[in-house]
Each structure stands twice: as structure tokens, then as C-alpha cells.
N, C-alpha and C positions, 0 to 999 in steps of 0.2 A: 511448294517446296516438299521435298521427299523427308521421310524419317531419317535417312543416312545424312541428309544436308544439315537437319536440325540437330542431330545428335553429334556430329562432328564440327557443326558450324563451317561447312566448306565455303559458303558463299562469303561469309564474314571474314575469312582469312584468304579470300582470293584464289581459291582452287577448285578443283573439280574431281569426281571420283575417277575419271581416267588419268588424270594428273598423279593422283595419289597412288594409283596402280603402277604407272610408269616409274615413278619414284620408289616403290616399294620393289620393283624388280630390280632397280639399280643397286639399291641398298643390300637386297639379297645376295645379288650376284658377287658383290664386293666382300660379302661376310661368308659366303659359302665355303671358303677355305678353312674354316674354324672346324668342319665337320671331320676332315681329315687330319688336320693339325693337331687339334686337341687330342684325338685318339694317339697319334704317333708320340705324343709327349707324355700322356698319362700312362701309355704301355710300358714306359720306361721304369714306372713304379709299380709295375704289376697289376694295373687296372686292365681288364679284359678289353681287347682293342675295338672288335666288333660291337660289343654292347656300348662303348663309348660314343661311337659314331651315332647309332640311334638315339641314345639318350641325351647327347649333346644337342640334337635336333629338337628333342621333346621339350628339354628345359627352356631352349631359345624360344620355341614356338609358344610355350606357356606364358613366359614372361613378356615377350613381345605383345601377346593379345591383352595381358594385364595392363601393360603401359598404354596402349592405345585406348582401351576402354575407360581406365580410371583417370589418367592424367590428360588424354588427348594431345599428345605431344609427339612430334616426328622422331623418336629416339628409339632405335632397336637395340636389342641386348642379346647376349650370348656368353658362352665361357670365355673368360679373359684371358688373352695372350699375355704372358709375363707372370701372372699370378699362378697359371697353371704349371709354368715351368719350376717357380718357386716351390710348388707343392710337390712335383714329382722328384726333383734333384736335391732338395733341401729338408723340406719338412718331413717327408717320409723317412728320412735317415734317422729324425729324431723320435718321431712317433713311433716307428717301428712297424707301422702298418698304412696302407693307403685309406683304409675304413676310418683309422682315428684322425689321420690328415683331414679326410672329408668332414668329420666331425667338427673339427675346428674351423672349417669353413662355414658350416652351419652356426656355429657360436659368433663368428665374426659379422654374420648377417643379423642375427638376433641383437647384437650390441648396437651396430649401426642404426637399426630399426628403432630401438629405444631412443637413441640420440636425436632421430628425426621426429619422434613422436613428442619429445620434450621440447622441440624447437631449436635445439643447438645447430644442427646442420644447416637450416635455412638461415639461421641467424649470422652463421660464418660467411655465407655467401653474401649478405647484404652488407658486411662489414668490410669486404674487399673494395679497395680504391677502383674506379672505373678503368684508369689506364693499366692496372694490373689484369683487370677481366679481359680488356682488350687483347692485351699481349698473350694471355693465355689461348685465347682463340687462335690468334695468328701463329703462336708457337706451336699449337696442335696442328695447324696447317702445314708448317714446316715439317713437323713430325711425321705425318702421315704420307707426306710426299717422299721423306727419307725412307720411311718403310717401303714405300713402294718401289724405290731405286733399289734398295736391298734385295727385296724379294725378287726383283727383275734382274739381280745380280749386274746391275748398271753400276752399283757401289759395291766394292768387295773388300775383305781384309787380306792385305798382301801376305803370301804364303811365308816369305821371309820373316815378316813381324811375328807371325803365330810360332816360328821355329826359335826365333831369339828370345821371345818373351816367356816360352816354356822353360827356358834355361835361366833367364835373368828377368825377373819381373819388374825390376826397376828401370829397365832399358827404355830409353826415350825414341821411339820410332813411329813412323805414320800410321796411325790406326786404320784408315780406309784408303782405298785408291779406286781407279776406274776398272770396269769389267771390260769385255771384249765382244763384239758382235759376232765373232766366231762361235760363241756359245747360243745354240739355238733358242733357249729361254730368253736372252738378252736381246735377240734379234727379233723375236715375236713381239717383246714388250715395247722396243723402240718403234716398230712398225705400228703397233696399237697406239702409242703415245702420238704419232704423227697423224693417224687417221681420226682419233678422237679429238685431238687439238684442232684439226681441221673442221670438224663437226661443231665443236664447241664454238670456235670462232665465227663460224657462219650462222651461229643460234639454231641449229637443227633441234628441234624437240626429239629428246630420247638419245641425245647424242652420246652420253655416257653408256647407256644400255647398248646401243648400236655398236660403239667401240668395243665393248666387252664380248658382244656376239661374234664381231668380224675377227676379233683376236683369237677367239676359241675355235673358230672355223679353220684359221690359218695354222694354230697350234695342232689341230687334229691332222691337218694335211700334211705337216712336216714331222708328225710324231711325238711332239712335245706333249700332247694330250692324247688319251685313248679312251675308247668306248668300252665300258666294262662287259666281260663276257657273260656274267650272271648277275642277277639281283637275288641276294638271299633274305629270309625272312629276319626282320629286326629281332634284337635280343634286349631285354630290359634287366638282365641279372644284375646289374650295379646299382639299379634303384634300391632306395632305402637301407642301404648297406653302411651309411655313415655312423661312426660309433661315438655319439656325442658324449656318452657317459665317460669313456675313457679319456676323450679330449679334455673334459671338465676336470678329472682327475690331474691331468697333466698341467692344466693352467693354475690350478690351486697349489700344486706341488712346486710350481714355479719354472719347471723346465719348457713348458709350452708357452708361457706368457709372454716372452719376447716376439715369437712367431705370431702370436694372436695380435700384438701391438703392430706388427709389420702389416698384417692383413688389413687391420683397422685404419692405417694411414693412407694406404693404397687406396682401399675401396671408398674413404671418406672423400677424398680430394680428386682422385681420378673423374668421378662423375660430376663433381662441381665444375671441373675444367670442361668435359665433354659437353654438358648440358649448356654452359656459358657459350661455348664455341659454335654448337648448333643453333641455339636461340639467337646468336648475333647473325649468322649466316641466313636465317629464315626470317629475320625481321620481327621475331616474336616477343620482343621486350616491349613494355608499356612505357607510357610517357617519363615514368620514374627510373627507368632502366631495369625494372624488375622483371623476371621471368613468369608469365602466368601460369598458375597450377605447380609452381615449383615444390610446394609441400608434397602434392600427389606423385609427382615426378620422384622425389627423393624416397618417399615411401614404398613405391613399386621397385626401385632399384635396390633398395636395402633389403626388402623381402627376397628380392631375386637372387641375391648371394646365398641365402639358406636354401632356396629352391635347388640351386646348382649343387650344394653340397648333398643334399637329400637324393638328388638324381645320380650322384657319384660322377660328376663331370667337372669339378672344381667350381670357382665362384662365378656366377653369371653377373655381367656387369654391363653398362651401357657403351655402345660402340660408336667411335667416331666416325666409322664408316657410313653411318646415317646421313652424313653430309652429303653423300653420293645421292641419296633420295632428295634432299632439300635442294642440291643443285639442279635436278630434274623438275623442281616446282612443289615437292611435298610440303605440306604445312600443318597437318593434322595428325591425330591419332589413328585415322583410317589407314595412312602409310603404314604405321607400326603393327595394326591388326593383320594386314595384308602380308607384310612380311613374316609374322607369326604363322600365318596359314602355310606360306612357302616352306617354312621350316617343318611345321608338322607334316606336310606332304613328303618332306625330305627324310621323315622317320622312316619311311618306307621305300623311299627312292635316292637313299643317300649316295649309292654309287653314281648315279646319274648326275646329281649335283655336283660331285667331286670331279666331274669332266672338266670343269672351268678351272684352268691352271692359274697359279700365281701370275704367270706372265700375261694372263689375259685381263687381270684385275687390277694389276700395277699402274696402268695408264690412268685408270679411273681415280686412283689415290693421289697419284701426282697432280693430276688437273683440280681436283677437289681441294687439294692443299693450296694451289695457287689461288682458287677462288675464296678460301678461308683467309688468305694472307692480306686481303684487302683491308682488315681490321687495322693493320698498322698505320694506315693513313688518318685514322681517328685518334690516334695516341698523341697527346699534346708533348712535344720533345723539348719544348721550351720549359715546362715545369720539370726540372731535373730531379727533384726529390721523388717523383713518381716515375719519370722517364727512364732513369738510370735502372731501377729496379725492373722495370717493363723490359728494357733491354737485355738484363740478365736473364729473365724468363725466357724471352724470345731465343737466345743463345742455347742455354743449358737443357731446355726441355727437349729438342730433337738430338743434341749431343749425347745427353746422358741416356737417351732412348727411354725416358720415363716422364710421364706427365706429372706424377707425385713431385719428383725431384726438381723439375723445372719450376713448379709452382713454389716448393719449398724454398728454393734459393732465392727466388725474387722477393718473396715474403721477408726472409731474413734480411736480405738488402734493404729493403724498404724500411723495416722497422729499425735498423742499425742507423741508417742516414737521419732518421727523424730524432732518434734518441741523441746522437752524436751532435745534432744540430740544435739540441736542447728544446725540440718541438714536441715534447711528450704528450701534450692534450690533442694534437692532431692525428695520434694513431687511436683507433677504436680499441677498447679494452680487450675484446675477443682477439684482436691481431696479436696482443702481447702473448697470450696464451697459446695461439697457434705457432707463433715463432718459436716459442720454447719447446712446443711438442715437436716440431720439425728438427730442431737442433738436437733433441734427445733422440729422434729417429734415426737422424743421419750419424749419431756417434755410435748408438749401440744398437738400433733395430734394422739397419740397412747393410750390415755387414755381409 
């Protein structure tokens, strides 16, 4: 048995180094969009764009390697979409500078890390009813399939809706509708979906990676993707620019406290949902339903938020796109280390990694979403006390475009049903605290 096999327990988890490499390629290709997307979003807040591309890859590479080596779990990390937009378009307006906003991200990571060390975050995971955990995984499946459809412009916001809502926010209009194959991106995405679906249905090894590569070639042929003209040297000017001192002043003064609370809620629960979904799909839960090494997973994830802040690229968090690697057979931290290596190489080759367009990765997201939705079959729909909250989670998680909100609405529904049924003792004490925290967040922190 090789040292690699012993360290990552490849044989024990029914995988091989080649399978982990194939899974890592699938995960990296579905996550590579963050290099350009994060730079585009943070540039709106004044963060130097070219430096963000390199430093996004650097932060993701470091955090993925840490997750793989410390937690031995197939969960890759990078700057979180959603949190970066909140930072760029909302937090910076309050803090006055992107440096102070990044300082707030560092504080967020430190606080969540302290909660992990004292055991609270892990205890919260164990207090969640099984049906709600299953619904979270399946709901995330719907969510990432929806993300894929939106990125491919298979789903769009009607132009008329945008125009009417801009003048009358209270108007009731269809929020989304279908796209058109006359759009080259949509056409490439649908072609890729058909090809990848065929490969998955035929159980071809590397189906998702092959689908991404075929879609990328097609995108290059029709001009949806382009080969970069030159590769410039990476810039690291945004590293260590986070102003933690100014962020602390703002928190103690009270004006930044609601923003810190919002970051904490999203970071705290997004990863719980993501780790649950990946563990369910990979079959990595033990006989009691617990995730092996959960404490180490949460430690690395919490520290990663601060690493992202120090690198100037917003909060680094766990990515549900890791499910693409799991779908290819990845089961260990070797997968995550290899994803980290790909990101570290991308520090110097970011323009090449950015060749892969949204249209080429969306079929992978849609099909991985399909695989994750299999968890629905395990939910006990006869037990209405948990089935109804599970359904609320399944519905609200993709529709609100937020893992945190989907989990929160499910928890609130669960606790309310139990309390109104006078079944107080059936609710874990932590669930009462979590429900109250979500209610407070939805009223005051998520506006």
C-alpha cells in the first residue's frame, strides 16, 4: 500500500488516485469561473481586477490544500458568490473602503472559527432532524441546477418585468421565464447538456469532464469562448490590505455590527448545508448519520474565510460544485488537494483557466443537481412534522437563491409546527436558538 493510499485511505473509501484526479478536474472546471466572476464583482468596489484574479486562485489553492490534508474530505473552497456581491455593492458603501470591508471578512472568519473550537457549530449540525438534512442536500441540488440554467440563460428575467418593477416594486409579475436557443451561450449549454446527459446515462467514466471539454471546444468554434492573446505576470497587490482595525472600530461603534452578523449567518449555515449535501452524495456518513471529521472540515472552512479576507478576495467558503467531483467518484481529500494544485497553477495561468465559459460548465451543474436530488426519496413524507419543513426547504432554497434562507425557512417551519403542536420536548434546545437567530436575521440582517 502506497503512502498516498494510507494517508487518504483511498482503498477504504473505494477510490483510486486516478479517480480522485478525474474528480478534481471536474470540480476545478466547474469552479474556474470564480476567477473572472470574483474579479468582475470586486472591481465594482475598487479592488484591482487583475490582482483579484491571481489572488482568488491563490486563496482557493491554499484553502483547498488545507481542507484535503487536514480534513481528508472532497470539499473544495473558493471565494463565495453572493458574499462577494454583498461586500462589493452593500458593505463597501457602509465601510467607505474595500480594505475595511475585507477586514470585516477577516473578523467573520475569526468569530466562526471560535464557534467551531468551542463545539457549537458541530453541535448545531447534530441537532438538525435527518429529514431536514436530507432536504438541504436535495434543495441544494435544485439550487445548483437552477444556477446552471441561469448561467446558461436557459432561464432569464423577462425584460418587461424588470421595466415594470423599476417603477413599481410592489407589482406582481413573473420573476423568470425561458431563454432562446438563438443565444449562442444557451445553444452551447443545451448541446453540452445533451452530450453530458448521454455520457452520464451510459455511465461513461469522466462523463462530466468530457462534457465540459466538448462544450468548451464548441464554444471556441462559435466564438462564445476565446483564447487569450497574452498571459501577464500575476499581481499580488491586494494581499494583506485588509484593515481589521478599522473594521473592529465599526463593529464596536455599532454601524458594522449588522453586516458582521449577516456574514456570520451565511458563512455558518451555508457550509453546514454544503458539507451535508456532499457527504450524502458521496456516502460518507457513518452508521449514526454523522460526517466523519466534521470538526476538522468546519475548522478549515472557518479559517478559510479569514484567509480570503487577508488575500483581498472576499470570504473563501466551501463550494457545492465539489459535487461534480464526487459524481466522478472522488471520495477523499486527495481530490481537494489536487483541486488546490489546479488553482495554484491558475495563479500563473488564470487567463487560460478562464477560457472555459459558463455555457460549458452549466450542463455539469444541472446534472450534478439531478444526482443530488436523489436524497428526496429518503425523506419520510408520512411524518408531516418534518416532511412539511423539508418541503419548505426544498422549495425556498433554490427560489430565494440562498442556501442560508432555504435552511432558515425550513428550521422556522419545523420549530413552529412542533411548538404549536405542544411537542416542545421533541425540539433540540439548539434548534430553538437557531430558529430565533434566523428570525432575527431575516427581520434585521437580511434587508
